[in-house]
C-alpha positions in Angstrom: -0.2 0.2 -0.1 1.2 3.4 -0.6 0.5 7.3 -1.3 1.1 7.9 -4.9 0.8 11.2 -7.5 1.5 13.9 -4.1 0.4 17.1 -4.8 0.8 19.1 -1.7 0.1 22.1 -3.7 -3.6 21.0 -3.9 -3.2 18.3 -0.9 -4.3 15.5 -2.6 -3.0 12.1 -3.3 -3.9 8.1 -4.4 -3.9 5.5 -2.2 -2.9 2.2 -4.4 -2.9 -1.4 -2.8 -2.3 -5.3 -3.2 -3.1 -7.6 -0.7 -2.0 -11.2 -1.9 -5.7 -13.7 -2.3 -5.3 -16.1 0.3 -5.4 -12.8 3.1 -8.7 -11.8 1.7 -11.9 -11.6 3.6 -9.7 -11.4 6.7 -10.4 -7.2 7.6 -6.3 -6.6 6.4 -7.2 -4.3 4.6 -9.8 -2.5 6.4 -7.3 -1.8 8.8 -4.7 -1.0 6.7 -6.8 1.8 4.5 -8.1 3.2 7.7 -4.8 3.8 9.4 -3.8 5.1 5.9 -6.7 7.1 5.6 -6.1 8.9 9.1 -2.5 9.6 8.7 -3.2 11.4 5.3 -5.7 13.5 6.5 -5.1 14.4 10.5 -1.2 13.6 9.8 -0.3 15.3 6.0 -3.1 17.1 5.7 -4.4 16.1 3.1 -8.0 17.9 1.2 -8.4 14.2 -0.6 -7.4 11.0 -1.2 -8.7 9.2 -4.0 -8.4 5.3 -5.2 -9.2 3.0 -8.5 -10.5 0.1 -8.8 -11.3 -2.5 -12.2 -14.8 -2.5 -12.4 -14.6 -6.1 -12.1 -12.9 -6.1 -9.1 -16.1 -6.6 -6.6 -14.7 -7.3 -3.4 -12.4 -3.7 -3.5 -15.2 -1.7 -4.9 -17.0 -3.0 -2.1 -14.5 -2.2 0.9 -13.5 1.9 -1.0 -17.8 1.9 -0.8 -17.3 1.0 3.0 -14.7 3.3 4.1 -16.8 6.2 2.9 -15.6 7.0 -0.5 -18.0 8.1 -3.8 -17.6 6.9 -7.6 -16.9 9.8 -9.6 -16.6 8.0 -13.0 -15.6 6.0 -15.4 -11.8 6.9 -16.4 -11.7 4.1 -20.1 -8.8 2.6 -21.2 -7.2 3.6 -18.7 -4.8 0.8 -17.2 -3.7 -2.2 -19.6 -4.1 -6.5 -17.8 -3.0 -8.8 -19.0 -2.0 -7.2 -22.5 -5.6 -5.8 -22.4 -7.2 -2.2 -22.2 -9.2 -1.7 -18.9 -11.4 0.7 -17.4 -10.7 1.8 -13.9 -13.9 3.7 -11.7 -12.4 6.1 -10.3 -13.3 7.5 -7.0 -12.4 10.0 -3.6 -13.2 10.5 -0.2 -13.1 14.5 1.4 -10.9 15.0 4.4 -14.6 16.4 5.2 -16.5 13.5 4.8 -14.1 11.7 6.8 -14.2 14.3 9.9 -18.1 13.4 9.8 -17.2 9.4 9.2 -15.6 9.4 12.1 -18.0 11.4 14.4 -20.6 9.5 14.1 -18.8 6.0 14.5 -17.5 7.8 17.1 -21.0 9.3 18.3 -20.2 12.8 18.4 -22.8 15.6 17.1 
């Protein structure tokens, strides 16, 4: 997992991640991404964190949505996988959305 395309002026970055299939479904990525979001918003003072996923990667999209990311659109023929051009689905989460989500989880109004 890493932050990519850091833009300090706009205060945004993209998260990239991958996990061995044998480790899927154990909550590892939920925990790791949650901490990366906390670090990005609270320590790095980012305003926007974005992530892309292949439309066919249902588990990743479910995780992204569960963490509060909102779908922005589809980037057509945006990457090559196994020699074929593939689409990406673009998601983002803003600091204000992150703050609201954290308040709800903590029960703060």
